[in-house]
N, C-alpha and C positions, 0 to 999 in steps of 0.2 A: 918751548922755553917757558911758559907760563905753567904748563903742568909739572914741569922739573922743578920750579920754584915752589909750587904748592906741595908737591910730593914732599921736598926737603922739609917744609913746614910741618909736614904732617909726621914725619921722622922725628923732629925735633920735640914735637908734642908727644909722642910714644916715649920717648928718652925722659922729657920733662916730667911726666904723669908716672914714671917708674914702670910702665908695662914692659919696657925693655927687660927688666929684671924679672918681673912677675911670671910672664907666660913662659919664657925660656926656662927658669927654675922649676915650673911645674912640669914641663916636658922633660927636662933633665933628669928630674927625680924618677920618673918612669922609665927613662932610658937606662938609668943605672940600676934599678931595682927589679927590673924585668928578668934579667939573666939570673939575678940571685934567687928570684922566686922560683923559676924554673928548675934551677940546680938543685935547691935545698927543699923542694916542696915535701918529698917524702920525709926528710928529718922533721921539717915543722909539723906535719900532720901526726907523725909518732910521737913528738914531744907534747902534743896537746892530747893525744889518746892514751898515753903512757906505754911504758916500756914492752908490755905484752901485747901492744896493738901491732898487728901486721898489715902494713899499708902496701906490700908488694903487689897483692890482688886488687887493690883499689886504684892505686896511682902507678903507672909504668915507669921505668927507670927513665930518668931525664935524659932527652936529647937535645942537641945544640940548636936546633930549628925551633924546639918549643920555646927557647928564649925570645925568638923572633915573634913567634905566634902570640907570646904573652904580652910582648912590647905593643904589638898593633892593638889588641885587645884592651891594654891599659890606656893607650891614646884614645881609643873611642869612648872613653867613660869621662873621667874628671878633666882631661885635657882639652877635649873638645867642647865639653861644656862650658869651662872658663873661657875659651877663645870665644866662643858664640855669644856668652853673655857680655863679654868686653865689647865686641864690635856690633852688637845690637843697637848699641847708642852712638855709634860713630857719625851718623847724620843727624838723627833726631834731637840729640844734645845740643848740637850747634843751632838748629832750627829754635829751639826752645829759648836757649840763651841769648839769640840774636846775633851770635859771632858770624853765622852764616850770611847775613845781610852785609856786614862789613867786609867779608872776604870777596863777595861778589860784585860791591861796589868798586872794587881795586881793579877790575878787569877780568878777574877770573871767570871764565865760561862755567855754566852750570855742569856742562859735560865733563870739564875738567875738574871740578869740584868733586863729582862723584867717582871719577876714575881714579884720582889721587888717593880717595880714602880706601877704593878697593886694592890699589897697588901696595899702599902702606901696610895694610892688613895682610895682603898675600906675602909681603917682604917679611913681616914680624914671623909669621906662622912658618914660613920656609927656613928662616933662620933658627927658630926654636926646634923645628922638626930635624934640621941636619944636626945640630949638637947632640940632641938626645939620640939620633940614629948612630952617630959615632960613637957615642957613650956605650950604647948596647951592644954595638959590634965589638968594642974593645973589652968589655965585661965578659962577653961570651968567649972571646979569644983567651982570657984569662982563667975561665971556669970550665971550658970543654976541651976536648982532645981536638976537635974539629970546629969552626966557626963559620966558614964560608958556605952559604947555599947557593946551588945554581940558579935559583929563581928570586933571590933576596932582592935584588934590584928592581924586578918586576913588582913585587909587593911594595917596595918603598915608592915607585912611581904612582901605583894604583892608589895609595892611601893619600899622597900628596894632591892628586886630583881631587880627592874626596874633600880634603882640608881646603882646597882653593875654592871648591864648590859652596861649601858652608860659609866661607867669608862673602861669596857673592850673594848668597841667601841671606846673611846677616845685613848686608849693606842694603839689598832691596826691602826688606822688612823695617830697617831703619828708616828708609826713606818714605815709606808709605805710613808710618806711624805718627802719632802726636805727642807720644810720651814715651820715655825710655822704659817704662814699667809695661806699657802694652807691647812695645818691641822686644823686651827680655821675653815675657810669657809666649808671644806668637814664635819667636826663635826656638825656644826650648821645645814648644809644641811641635814645630816642624822637625827638629831633631828627633824627637820621640816617635813621631809618624814614620819617619825614613827608617828608624831602627826597627819598629814593628814589622813594616813591609819587609825588610830585609830577611826576615824569620820565615817568611811563606816559601815554601819549597817549590816553587812554580817559575820554570825558566822564564817565561814570557812576562812574568811580572818583575822578575828581578833584572832583566835586560834593560829596563827603562826606569829602573830605582836607583837613584845616587846613593841610597843607604846600602846598597849591596856591596859598594867599594868598600865600605868598613870592615867587611867580613870577608871579603874576597882574598886580600893577601894572606890570611890563614889558610884558606883552601889551596891558594898557589903553593905554599909552603909545603903543605901535606900532598899536593900533588893530585887533589880530588875534584879539580874543575876542568872542563873543556875549554879549548882555546877560543871558541866563539863566544863564551860566557866572561870573558876577558877583555876582548876587544871592544865589543858592542856596548856594554855598560859604561866601560870608560869613555868611549867617543860621546855617548849621548850624554854624560854627565858634564863633560867639557862643553859640549854646545849649549846645555841648559845653564851653565855658569855664565856663558857668553850672553844668553837671552836674559838673563836676570839683570846683568849690569846695564844691558841696553835698555830695559824695561824701566830700570832705576833712573836713568837719565832721562828718558822720555816724560816720566811721571815728574821727576823733579822739575824739569823745565816748565811744567804747567802749574806748579804749586805757587800760591802766594805766601811770601816769606816776610 
């Protein structure tokens, strides 16, 4: 019951600080523009290069699944960075301001404090992700003769797991940090390292790298990935998210506030 009460307080805080508008708006923008970019890329490049510029040999004819591949690629840039930066301060800001002490003195357990922070971040990400995905699917339906991909649902789930992991990472870093600046830097460094590791073409590395889930949806859409490279990294990333939240709770319990 106390967890639910504090969770509602966190949601109210998200609404009050207008995060409920900022993050969904960023996600929705890329949900709308990704199909447009994929559909008209040839025309855009031709317009930039001039009427005589032949783009047919450089950029292949747009296919509907490229809209979804572009969608996942766009989400893994600005959208994820904005999300990580915002939730990097979710715990440390309350410790610095002293509001964490006030909350804990009202009977909220430290485990409930951390878990509510994580749940509220996961809820906001999920809401933003869903509306952007719906927008992307709808615009793909309008712009292409075909719009449903056999493995689209799988790509959507994979990227959702990746986003949930990043929320858990941001909460963990926010818990161990003493200032928002430190938390923000560490969160971005973590995101960059995961992204770099995902570029290593070694299956044994990618199976245990959460960052691989960011590029995996595109591989699923193009059907260039083995089934074991879908299940293992998704399960591993899910377990790492649980471990990070458990570690955040354990560390927070030992901290002096």
